[in-house]
C-alpha positions in Angstrom: 217.8 59.6 207.4 214.2 60.2 208.4 214.9 59.4 212.0 217.5 62.7 211.5 215.2 64.7 209.5 211.7 64.2 211.4 212.4 66.6 214.6 213.5 69.4 212.2 210.4 69.1 210.0 206.8 69.0 209.9 205.9 67.7 206.6 207.0 64.9 204.4 206.9 65.0 200.5 206.9 62.0 198.1 206.8 62.5 194.2 204.8 59.8 192.3 206.2 61.1 188.9 209.7 59.8 189.6 212.0 56.5 190.2 209.6 55.1 193.2 206.7 52.7 192.3 203.3 53.0 194.1 204.2 50.5 196.7 207.7 52.2 197.5 205.4 55.9 197.6 203.2 54.2 200.2 206.4 52.6 202.6 207.8 55.8 202.4 204.5 58.1 203.4 203.7 55.3 205.9 207.3 55.4 207.6 206.9 59.7 207.8 203.1 59.2 209.4 205.1 57.2 212.2 207.4 59.6 213.0 203.8 62.1 213.0 204.6 64.0 210.3 202.1 65.4 208.0 202.0 64.0 204.5 202.2 65.3 200.8 201.9 63.3 197.7 203.4 65.0 194.1 202.1 63.4 190.8 200.2 63.5 187.9 202.1 66.6 186.7 203.6 64.6 183.5 200.9 62.1 182.9 197.8 59.8 184.9 198.9 58.2 187.9 198.5 56.8 191.0 199.0 59.9 193.2 195.5 61.5 193.6 194.5 57.6 194.9 197.7 57.1 196.7 197.2 60.8 198.9 193.8 60.0 199.6 194.5 56.7 200.7 197.2 57.7 203.1 195.2 60.7 204.4 197.5 63.2 202.5 196.7 66.9 203.3 197.5 67.5 199.5 198.5 66.1 196.1 200.4 68.8 194.1 200.0 69.4 190.7 196.8 67.3 189.2 197.7 68.2 185.8 196.5 64.8 184.5 193.5 63.8 186.8 190.8 61.2 185.7 187.2 61.3 186.0 187.7 58.8 189.0 190.8 61.2 190.3 188.1 63.9 190.3 185.5 62.3 192.1 187.5 60.7 194.7 189.3 63.9 195.4 185.7 65.6 195.8 184.8 63.2 198.5 187.8 63.5 200.6 189.6 65.7 202.6 192.4 66.2 200.6 193.4 69.3 199.1 194.3 69.4 194.9 196.9 71.7 195.1 197.9 73.3 191.7 201.2 74.9 190.3 200.6 77.4 187.7 204.0 78.5 187.5 205.7 75.0 187.0 203.2 74.3 184.3 204.6 77.1 182.7 207.8 76.3 183.0 207.5 72.8 182.3 205.0 73.3 179.3 202.4 71.1 180.6 198.8 71.9 180.2 196.6 73.6 182.5 195.2 71.1 185.2 191.4 70.1 184.4 188.7 71.6 186.9 188.5 69.4 190.1 185.1 69.1 190.6 184.1 69.6 194.3 187.5 69.3 195.9 188.9 72.3 197.2 191.7 73.6 194.9 194.7 75.2 196.1 196.7 77.5 193.8 200.0 78.3 194.9 202.5 80.7 193.5 205.6 80.5 195.0 206.4 76.4 194.5 208.0 74.5 193.2 211.7 74.4 195.0 213.3 74.2 192.1 214.1 77.4 190.3 212.1 78.3 187.4 212.7 81.4 185.2 209.3 82.4 186.8 209.8 81.9 190.5 213.1 82.3 191.9 213.4 80.1 195.3 215.7 80.1 198.0 216.4 77.3 200.4 214.9 77.9 204.0 
């Protein structure tokens, strides 16, 4: 599937909060990198996890959600080029707490996300 999609897209986004374990997420990101795609990681939305460290280790441009960060995550983000992307409308929709301050990292609040419809934010396929 990646062979067919890669010529049509610029980014690969992989969720760490779902069914894939860390090794599987890393394999998917590595395959996207080999195809020349930019990398984004989603995670730490519903609880602490490995998303931040995977994003940093793989050179992902961003890690999306960041609601449940550890002190180690915050320190690592501050020393990396990975951007912590905050999704306040997704948090309102799912009832998740707002993310903590992300130290010296670069937070990027996004208002037109996630791609799934939310009452606060209707979206359409692009």
